N, C-alpha and C positions, 0 to 999 in steps of 0.2 A: 070155404068158409073155416071148416075145421083143420084144414091145413094152415090156415093161416092164423089161427088161434095158437094151435103148435108152435109156428115160428115165433109168435110173440111171449109166448111162454118161456121158451128158450132162450129168448133175448134178455129175459128177466134175470133168470138163472145166471147168465154169463155177467149181467151189471151187478148182481148181489156179490158174485164170487170176486169180481173186481174191486168191489168195495171194502169187503172182506180181507181182501190181499193188501189192499192200501192202508187199512185201519191198523195200528199198532195192537199188538197182542199184550192182552192182559189175563196174568194168572187166575182162574177162578178159584183157587183155594185161599189164597193171599192177597189177591188185589194186586201185586206187585208188575210192573212194565218191564223189569230186567230181565227179558229173556234172550237167553242163547241158542245158537242152531248147532247142534252137533252132526258135523257132516259124515263123521263115519258110522253112525248110527241111523242117520235122517230123522233125528226128532228135535222138537222145540221143546227145551227145558227152561223152568223158571231157575233162575239163579238165585232166589231167596229160599225156596223152600225145596227146591228139587223135584217138584211136580212134572211129569212129563206130560206136556199140554197136547203134542200132536206128534205121532209117528209115522214112519214109512212116507218120509217125504222126499219127493223126487228132487234130486240136485240138478239145478239147471246151469250150472258152471262147467267150467272145462274139465275133460278128464285127465288132464295132464298137469303136473306141477312145473312149477319154475321158481328158482331159489335168486335171480336176478334181473335185472333190465334186459340183458343181451339174450339169456335163455327165453324170456316171454315174447321178444321180438321174432327169434327164431321158430319159435312154435306155434306163433300166431297164424290163424289161417283167414284174416278177414281182408287182405291185400292191402296194397299202398295207400296211405293216408291223402286226403283231398288236400292239393297244392294250388293255391291261386297263381303261383309265379309260373307255373305250368299252362301253356295256352288250352288245352284240354282237361285242366286241372287234375291230370292224371287218372282219370276215367276210361280213357278210350283203350282199344286193341291196337296190336300192330302186328303187320306179317313181317318177319325178319328176313332179312337178304342173303341169308347162307346157303339156301337151295338144298337142303337136306332134311331126310324123314326123321322121324322121332328115335329111329336107330343110329342115326349118324350117316346112312348112306345116300350117296350122291342121288338127287332125283333126276329122272331122265329129261332129256332137252326138250321135249314136246311139253311135260308138265312144267318145266321153267318156264315156257313161254305163256301158260296159262297164270302162273303165281305173278308173272309181270304184270299180266292186265288184271288180275284181281288187286295188285298192290295199287295199281293206277287209279283204278276207281275206288278202291278203299279210301284213298288219301284224298280224292275228290269229294265224296260222299262225308266225310269226317269234317272237311272244310267248305261247309256250306254257305255260310253267310257272311255279309261283309264285315261284320265286328270280329268274328272269328280269324279271316284273314288278316285283320289290324293286329289281333293279339300275338299272330306268328312273328310279327314284325318289332311290336312294342315290347312284349316281355322278355325277350333276350336280351334288348337292348337295356331293358331295366336291370336285369341281373348282371350286365356287363358294366355297367355304370356304379352298381351297389358294391360289385367287387372290388373295383378300384378303390372306393372310398371306404372299405373294409367294413361293411355294415352287415350285422348279423342276420339269420334267417327271418327271426320274427319281422325285423324291419323291411326286410323284402317282401315278406306276405302280406305286410298291411299296405305297402305300397301297391303292390298288385290288385288288391282287393279295391283301393281307392281309384286307381286307373280304371277298373271294371265299372266303377260307380260312374266315371266320367264319360265312358263310352256308352252306358244306359242312357244319359241326361245329354247327350249330344253335345259335350263340352269339346271334343275333339274337332270337331266339324270346322273346316277351313284353317286349322292350325298344324305346324309339323309335328309327327308323332313324339320325335326326340325331345321337343320343348314342352309336350305335355309329361312325358316320363320326366324329365328333371325336376319340373315344379312340384309332379306328386311325391319325388323323393324327398325335395326341400322341406314340403309339408310335413310329411310324415318324420322326418328326423327331428325337426323342431317339437312336433307334439310328445314324442317318445323321450325327449329330453336328452337326445344325442345330436345336436346340431351341427350341420356342416353350412359353411357360408356358401353365398352366392359364387363368388371367385371360385373356390374349390369345384363346385359343380359343374361349372361353367366351362372351367379347363379339362375336365375329364370329358364332358360330354360334347364338347366343340360347340357349344350353343352361345349366344350372348347374353350376357347377365342381364341385361334390359329386357330380353324377350321373357327369360325366366320367370322375372319379377312381375311383369305384367300377366303371364298366363297365371302364376300362382295367385296373385290377387283376385282373377277372375273365378277360378276353381274355390277359393276359400270363401268367395261371397254367393256363388252359387249353389254349393253344397253345404253351407251354414257352417264350416269348419271353425272350432274353438282351439285357434292355435296361440298358445301362450307366448308371452314376450320372451325373448331371447336372455337368458341367465348367463353372466360372464362365468360363474363358478363352474358351468357345464363345460367349457373349453379347457379349463385347469388339468384335469387329468390326461386330457390327451396329450397338452403341452410338456407336462411334466416327462410323461412316458417318452415323449420325441427327444427331450432333452437328456434324459438318462438322469435325472434327479431323484432325491430321496422322497420317501414318504413324507418325511419331516418338512421338506420344503413345500410339498404339496399341502400340508396343514397350514402352514404359515401362511401361503398364497391365498387359500379360502378365509384365514381369518381376516387378512387384508382387505380382501373384497367384502366380506360382510361389515367391516367398519365403514367401508366407504359407501356401501349400500344405504346404511343406517344416514350418513351425513349428506345422501343426495348428490355424490360425487360421478355418479354413472349416467344420471339421466343426461340424454342429448349426445352422448359420446357411443362410439362404435366399442359393443361389447368384447369383441375378439381384442382391440387395442388395450382396454384396461385390464383384461385378463393376463394379456401379454406383458405388461407392465407389473403387474402384482407378482408372477412368476419371476421376471427379471429380478424384482427386489427381494423375493424370499430365497432364493439363489444364492445371494448375498449375503444374507442374514444367516446362514447356516453354512457359510463356508465353502459353496459349491458355485463359485462364480462362473457365469457364462456371459460371453460379449452381446451386445444389443443386436448385433448382426445375426448371431445364432437363434435369439429369441425370434426376431423380426421374420427369417426364412422359415421357422417352424410355422407361426401365427399368420403367416401371409399379410403382414403389414409393413410399413416402412420403418426405418430407425427412428425418423423424426417423431413419428406418433409414439412409438415407445419411450422417447426421450421426454415429450410434453407430458404424458400420461404418469411417468416416472415423478417429475418433478411437483405435479398437482398432488399425486397421494403422499409423498413425502412432505410436503407443507403443509397439508391438510391434515394428516393423522399423525403427524411429529415422529416419524420415523427415523431413528437415529442410523443412517447407512452411508457410509461412504463407497462412491464408485467413479 
């Protein structure tokens, strides 16, 4: 019983210490909360009146200094960050294939056979469940498609995390892995404001556009994804960069699209077609003419679509341009 009381008393002391540490420091002399920590002296000092509130404080930070991000990463000893794009999230260990010891000497043949068996069983042990085997196939495929689409790392990480959610909710059962991966990438790109068309993704992945759309709708409904409607202005920077147009042309195209959205000229029409027509008109307005075929190839639409959208925008917005 006495031992139990001692434990309770020590627990209460720890709680009091935690509360004291979490509460903001207040100067007992002037009541100011503007307290600074002098790391050289290990003291808490009031910045208003200069009173030393606490001294001989242990510094819990690192013992080294870094003057830029590169030095900070080199000197850190916490290991690699967690990455959802990796099948094991970067947390597993590996036995390398070099067959050499820490000094670089070649390991004897008998030891090499033992290492071979260790590698084999280590690999089998690290891939125990069916979901882990699924990640080994799906996540490299996701990485491949994202590379072809020139997507940044944050989009890949979000897509990998969403794919893991699909696996947990049994949304991949009975569906090809490639179809689910493409549907996840399509959803994440739209959510992040970097949309890619179904045609673009289908061409890279080798999956039918119809299947990607169907799987995307199932995932969005099952996981209650709040995917915004595609804004045609999101396509403009990509089209301008591909056509090597100036920033002035991009501003003109965005201005045209904003006027078209105010008048309701975009509803019921493909956002890629409207964006391509706006870029086509803007290029002409700043004397950087591009042919309809050049714009159509970049946007992935037909020349007929660009002509129709061009005539509508020119007529409804009273744009004075001759092409």
